[in-house]
C-alpha positions as CSV (number, residue, x, y, z in Angstrom):
1,M,48.6,-58.8,7.0
2,D,51.8,-59.8,5.3
3,A,53.7,-56.6,4.1
4,E,54.0,-58.0,0.6
5,K,50.2,-58.4,0.4
6,K,49.3,-54.9,1.6
7,P,48.1,-52.6,-1.2
8,W,50.1,-49.6,-2.4
9,M,48.7,-46.1,-2.2
10,V,49.7,-43.5,-4.7
11,V,48.7,-40.1,-3.3
12,G,48.8,-37.1,-5.6
13,L,48.8,-33.8,-3.8
14,G,46.7,-30.9,-5.1
15,N,43.7,-28.6,-4.4
16,P,40.2,-29.6,-5.4
17,G,38.0,-27.6,-7.8
18,D,38.2,-26.1,-11.3
19,R,39.9,-23.0,-9.9
20,Y,43.1,-25.1,-9.2
21,D,42.9,-27.5,-12.2
22,G,46.1,-27.2,-14.2
23,T,48.0,-25.2,-11.6
24,R,51.6,-25.9,-10.7
25,H,50.5,-27.0,-7.2
26,N,48.3,-29.6,-8.7
27,V,51.0,-31.6,-10.4
28,G,50.3,-34.5,-8.0
29,F,46.7,-34.6,-9.0
30,H,47.7,-34.5,-12.7
31,V,50.0,-37.5,-12.3
32,V,47.3,-39.6,-10.5
33,D,44.7,-38.6,-13.2
34,A,47.2,-39.7,-15.9
35,L,47.9,-43.0,-14.1
36,A,44.1,-43.6,-13.8
37,R,43.7,-42.9,-17.5
38,S,46.6,-45.3,-18.4
39,F,44.6,-48.1,-16.6
40,D,41.3,-46.9,-18.0
41,L,40.2,-46.4,-14.3
42,K,37.4,-44.2,-13.1
43,M,38.3,-42.5,-9.8
44,G,35.0,-42.2,-8.1
45,R,35.0,-43.9,-4.7
46,E,34.9,-41.4,-1.8
47,E,36.8,-42.3,1.3
48,C,38.4,-40.3,4.1
49,Q,37.8,-36.9,2.3
50,S,39.5,-38.3,-0.8
51,V,38.6,-39.6,-4.3
52,V,40.0,-43.1,-4.6
53,G,40.4,-45.6,-7.4
54,R,41.8,-49.1,-7.3
55,T,43.9,-50.9,-10.0
56,Q,46.6,-53.5,-10.3
57,I,50.3,-53.0,-11.2
58,G,52.0,-56.4,-11.6
59,D,51.0,-58.5,-8.7
60,S,50.2,-55.5,-6.5
61,V,46.9,-53.8,-5.7
62,V,47.4,-50.0,-6.0
63,E,45.0,-47.4,-4.7
64,L,45.2,-44.0,-6.5
65,V,44.3,-41.2,-4.1
66,K,43.5,-37.5,-4.5
67,P,42.8,-35.9,-1.1
68,M,40.0,-33.3,-1.3
69,T,41.0,-31.5,1.9
70,F,43.0,-28.8,0.1
71,M,46.8,-29.0,0.1
72,N,47.6,-27.8,3.6
73,L,45.4,-30.4,5.2
74,S,46.5,-33.4,3.0
75,G,47.7,-35.2,6.1
76,E,44.1,-35.5,7.5
77,A,43.0,-37.6,4.5
78,V,46.2,-39.7,4.4
79,A,46.2,-40.4,8.1
80,C,42.5,-41.5,7.9
81,L,43.2,-43.8,5.0
82,L,46.2,-45.4,6.8
83,R,44.0,-46.1,9.9
84,K,42.0,-48.5,7.6
85,S,43.0,-52.2,7.7
86,G,45.7,-53.3,5.4
87,R,47.3,-50.0,4.5
88,S,50.9,-49.0,5.3
89,L,52.8,-45.7,5.3
90,A,55.8,-47.5,3.9
91,R,53.7,-48.5,0.9
92,T,52.4,-45.0,0.3
93,V,54.0,-43.0,-2.5
94,V,53.3,-39.3,-2.4
95,V,53.6,-37.3,-5.7
96,Y,53.9,-33.6,-5.5
97,D,55.3,-30.4,-6.9
98,D,58.7,-29.1,-5.7
99,L,59.7,-25.5,-6.0
100,A,63.4,-26.4,-5.2
101,L,63.8,-28.5,-8.4
102,P,64.1,-27.1,-11.9
103,N,61.0,-27.3,-14.0
104,G,60.3,-30.9,-15.0
105,V,63.1,-32.5,-13.0
106,L,62.0,-35.7,-11.2
107,R,63.4,-36.9,-7.9
108,V,62.4,-40.2,-6.3
109,R,63.2,-40.6,-2.6
110,P,62.5,-43.3,0.0
111,K,61.9,-40.7,2.8
112,G,62.9,-37.1,3.8
113,S,61.7,-33.8,5.3
114,H,58.9,-31.7,4.0
115,G,61.3,-29.3,2.3
116,G,58.9,-26.4,3.0
117,H,56.0,-28.0,1.1
118,N,52.8,-27.5,3.2
119,G,51.1,-30.7,1.9
120,M,54.1,-32.7,3.0
121,K,54.3,-30.9,6.3
122,S,50.7,-31.9,7.0
123,I,51.2,-35.6,6.0
124,I,54.4,-35.9,8.1
125,A,52.7,-34.2,11.1
126,R,49.5,-36.3,10.9
127,C,51.2,-39.6,10.2
128,G,54.1,-39.0,12.7
129,S,56.8,-40.1,10.3
130,Q,58.7,-38.9,7.2
131,D,59.6,-42.4,6.2
132,F,57.6,-43.0,3.1
133,P,58.5,-42.9,-0.6
134,R,57.9,-39.8,-2.7
135,V,58.1,-38.6,-6.3
136,R,58.9,-34.9,-6.5
137,I,58.3,-32.9,-9.8
138,G,60.2,-29.7,-10.1
139,I,58.3,-26.5,-10.9
140,M,61.1,-23.9,-10.2
141,P,60.9,-20.9,-12.5
142,E,63.8,-19.6,-14.6
143,H,63.3,-16.2,-13.0
144,P,63.0,-14.9,-9.4
145,I,59.4,-14.8,-8.1
146,S,58.1,-12.3,-5.6
147,D,55.0,-14.2,-4.4
148,V,55.4,-18.0,-4.0
149,S,51.7,-18.5,-3.4
150,D,50.7,-16.7,-6.6
151,F,53.3,-18.7,-8.5
152,V,52.4,-22.2,-7.3
153,L,48.7,-21.5,-7.7
154,G,49.3,-20.2,-11.2
155,R,48.9,-22.2,-14.4
156,F,51.9,-23.4,-16.4
157,A,53.0,-21.2,-19.2
158,S,52.7,-22.8,-22.7
159,S,56.5,-23.1,-22.8
160,E,56.5,-25.1,-19.6
161,R,53.6,-27.5,-20.5
162,K,55.6,-29.9,-22.7
163,V,58.3,-30.3,-20.1
164,I,55.7,-30.9,-17.3
165,E,53.9,-33.5,-19.5
166,E,57.1,-35.3,-20.1
167,A,57.9,-35.2,-16.3
168,A,54.4,-36.6,-15.5
169,Q,55.0,-39.5,-17.9
170,R,58.3,-40.2,-16.3
171,A,56.6,-40.1,-12.9
172,L,54.1,-42.7,-14.1
173,S,57.0,-45.0,-15.1
174,A,58.8,-44.3,-11.8
175,I,55.7,-45.3,-9.8
176,E,55.3,-48.5,-11.7
177,V,59.0,-49.3,-11.0
178,I,58.5,-48.5,-7.3
179,V,55.5,-50.9,-7.1
180,R,57.1,-53.7,-9.1
181,F,60.7,-53.6,-8.2
182,G,61.2,-51.2,-5.2
183,I,62.3,-47.7,-4.5
184,E,66.1,-48.3,-5.0
185,K,65.6,-49.5,-8.6
186,A,63.3,-46.4,-9.3
187,M,66.0,-44.1,-7.8
188,Q,68.7,-45.6,-10.0
189,E,66.5,-45.3,-13.1
190,F,64.9,-41.9,-12.6
191,N,67.1,-39.7,-10.5
């Protein structure tokens, strides 16, 4: 299949279940849900331990993906999806929270290391490459934290919510630019 004809996958990282809904670690899920809402798309198809929806951005088919494997096993779902015909890691955009970036700051990158993020560690290990685009959304607190796990699995404070909502909207725009015009254009516009 011609690379230009392959669908894009937008994979939002998070943990399934009400317990994790609205937590800092579920920013990726939040962005995928917002993208689905913007296209009036119901995400309901189950495939490879993921909830998947399909839409169109410009001339490209885009699959929105929320792995249901829990964060630390995200790579199992992504690797399974990539084994299916017509999908490519180079056309997979992963959206996730980043504790190393200030709250609400967006970074678009064409590739890179996992940066200590367990979901990204899993994807890189299971897919055998770190060469895929990503959209990182900062969740760094303004104060030191004693327990990283408690912090990332906690919900946003009311003072953080507006900033995160604005970052999620910028992430939607960045994803659209990546799909329509490429990663370089998105980096110029959103970094």
